C-alpha positions as CSV (number, residue, x, y, z in Angstrom):
1,X,-26.0,9.1,13.1
2,X,-22.6,8.6,14.6
3,X,-19.4,10.4,12.8
4,X,-18.2,6.6,12.5
5,X,-21.7,5.5,11.5
6,X,-21.6,8.2,8.6
7,X,-18.4,6.9,7.5
8,X,-18.8,3.4,7.0
9,X,-22.4,3.7,5.5
10,X,-20.6,6.2,2.7
11,X,-18.1,4.1,2.0
12,X,-20.1,0.6,1.0
13,X,-20.6,1.8,-2.4
14,X,-16.8,0.9,-2.5
15,X,-16.7,-2.7,-1.1
16,X,-17.3,-4.0,2.2
17,X,-17.1,-1.4,5.3
18,X,-17.0,-2.4,9.0
19,X,-16.6,-1.0,12.4
20,X,-13.4,-2.8,13.6
21,X,-12.9,-1.2,16.6
22,X,-14.5,2.3,18.3
23,X,-12.4,4.2,16.7
24,X,-11.5,2.3,13.2
25,X,-13.1,1.2,9.8
26,X,-11.8,-1.1,7.6
27,X,-13.0,-1.0,4.1
28,X,-12.3,-4.1,1.6
29,X,-11.9,-2.4,-1.7
30,X,-10.5,-3.2,-5.4
31,X,-7.5,-1.9,-6.9
32,X,-10.1,-0.2,-9.4
33,X,-12.1,1.3,-6.9
34,X,-8.9,2.7,-4.5
35,X,-8.6,6.2,-6.1
36,X,-12.1,6.6,-6.0
37,X,-12.6,5.5,-2.2
38,X,-9.6,7.5,-1.7
39,X,-11.0,10.8,-3.2
40,X,-14.7,10.4,-0.9
41,X,-12.3,9.5,2.0
42,X,-10.3,13.1,1.6
43,X,-13.4,15.2,0.0
44,X,-16.7,14.2,2.0
45,X,-15.2,12.5,4.9
46,X,-12.5,14.8,6.1
47,X,-9.3,12.4,6.0
48,X,-6.5,14.7,5.3
49,X,-3.9,12.7,6.2
50,X,-2.4,9.5,5.6
51,X,-0.8,7.9,8.6
52,X,1.1,4.6,6.2
53,X,0.5,2.5,3.8
54,X,1.5,-1.2,4.7
55,X,1.7,-4.3,2.8
56,X,1.2,-7.8,4.2
57,X,2.2,-10.9,2.2
58,X,-0.5,-13.4,2.3
59,X,1.1,-15.9,0.5
60,X,-1.1,-16.2,-2.4
61,X,-2.2,-12.0,-2.5
62,X,-0.8,-9.3,-1.5
63,X,-2.7,-7.1,0.6
64,X,-1.7,-3.2,0.4
65,X,-3.7,-0.8,3.5
66,X,-3.9,3.0,3.1
67,X,-4.1,4.2,7.0
68,X,-6.2,7.6,6.7
69,X,-7.6,9.6,9.4
70,X,-9.2,13.5,10.0
71,X,-9.8,15.6,12.7
72,X,-12.9,13.5,13.7
73,X,-9.6,11.4,15.3
74,X,-11.3,8.1,13.3
75,X,-9.0,5.7,11.4
76,X,-9.9,4.3,7.9
77,X,-8.0,1.4,6.6
78,X,-8.5,1.1,2.6
79,X,-7.6,-2.6,2.3
80,X,-6.8,-4.1,-1.3
81,X,-6.2,-7.6,-2.4
82,X,-3.5,-8.1,-5.0
83,X,-2.6,-11.2,-7.2
84,X,0.5,-12.5,-6.6
85,X,1.4,-13.2,-10.3
86,X,1.2,-9.4,-11.4
87,X,0.7,-6.9,-8.3
88,X,-0.1,-3.9,-9.1
89,X,-2.7,-1.2,-8.2
90,X,-2.9,2.6,-9.4
91,X,-1.1,5.3,-7.7
92,X,-2.5,7.8,-5.5
93,X,0.8,9.7,-4.8
94,X,-1.0,12.8,-7.0
95,X,-4.3,12.3,-4.4
96,X,-2.5,12.1,-1.3
97,X,1.4,13.5,-2.0
98,X,3.0,11.8,1.0
99,X,1.5,8.5,-0.6
100,X,4.5,8.9,-3.0
101,X,7.3,7.5,-0.5
102,X,5.5,4.4,0.6
103,X,4.5,3.5,-3.1
104,X,8.6,3.7,-3.5
105,X,9.3,1.6,-0.6
106,X,7.0,-1.1,-1.2
107,X,7.6,-1.4,-4.8
108,X,11.2,-2.1,-3.6
109,X,10.7,-4.3,-1.1
110,X,7.5,-6.6,-2.8
111,X,8.0,-5.7,-6.4
112,X,4.4,-4.2,-6.6
113,X,3.5,-1.5,-9.4
114,X,2.2,1.3,-9.1
115,X,0.9,2.5,-12.4
116,X,1.0,6.5,-12.5
117,X,4.0,6.9,-10.3
118,X,5.6,9.7,-11.5
119,X,9.2,7.9,-10.3
120,X,9.4,4.2,-8.6
121,X,13.0,4.4,-8.5
122,X,15.0,2.7,-5.6
123,X,14.7,4.3,-2.2
124,X,15.8,1.6,0.5
125,X,17.5,-1.2,-1.8
126,X,21.2,-0.6,-3.2
127,X,21.1,0.6,-7.1
128,X,22.8,-3.0,-8.2
129,X,20.5,-4.7,-6.1
130,X,18.7,-7.6,-8.6
131,X,15.7,-5.9,-10.2
132,X,13.6,-9.4,-9.9
133,X,14.6,-9.8,-6.0
134,X,12.1,-8.1,-3.2
135,X,13.4,-9.3,-0.3
136,X,10.1,-9.0,2.0
137,X,7.9,-11.4,-0.1
138,X,7.8,-14.6,1.7
139,X,9.4,-16.6,-0.9
140,X,12.2,-14.5,-1.5
141,X,15.5,-16.5,-1.1
142,X,18.9,-15.1,-1.6
143,X,20.7,-16.5,-5.0
144,X,24.3,-17.8,-4.1
145,X,25.3,-16.0,-7.7
146,X,23.7,-12.6,-7.1
147,X,25.4,-9.7,-5.4
148,X,23.3,-7.1,-3.0
149,X,25.5,-4.5,-2.4
150,X,28.0,-3.6,-0.2
151,X,31.6,-5.4,-0.8
152,X,32.2,-7.8,-3.4
153,X,34.2,-10.8,-2.1
154,X,35.6,-13.6,-3.6
155,X,34.5,-17.0,-2.7
156,X,36.7,-19.5,-1.3
């Protein structure tokens, strides 16, 4: 069996795994299984590098995509769907330390929570950015009465 076949087969226990390109496998899993899938990817599949964590606003849900690779040069994308009303997925920053910075960015811009993260403080937005507004959500609109950083001016 090829390396990509072995990866696809071993990931089946965490959700739907499929080969989507000659060097890419996508696993659709759930937030409660993502840490187990990352651990297996690190320990048994040799995925020792996090490329990035990306986020999609699908309107009714959010999708987190963890992109991993290793010396085999196969890209593994772990896809996690989150409900829009309470988006949350456990942190993987203790398993993959570079994930910490991505989780902070995603929290800042989309409002997704990462329970267990040591410090989800703002990293991109100004400290005085309104706490309940996330500018990369499709439904976000600036409110006229809110201050978004920069120089305050009086309205004429």
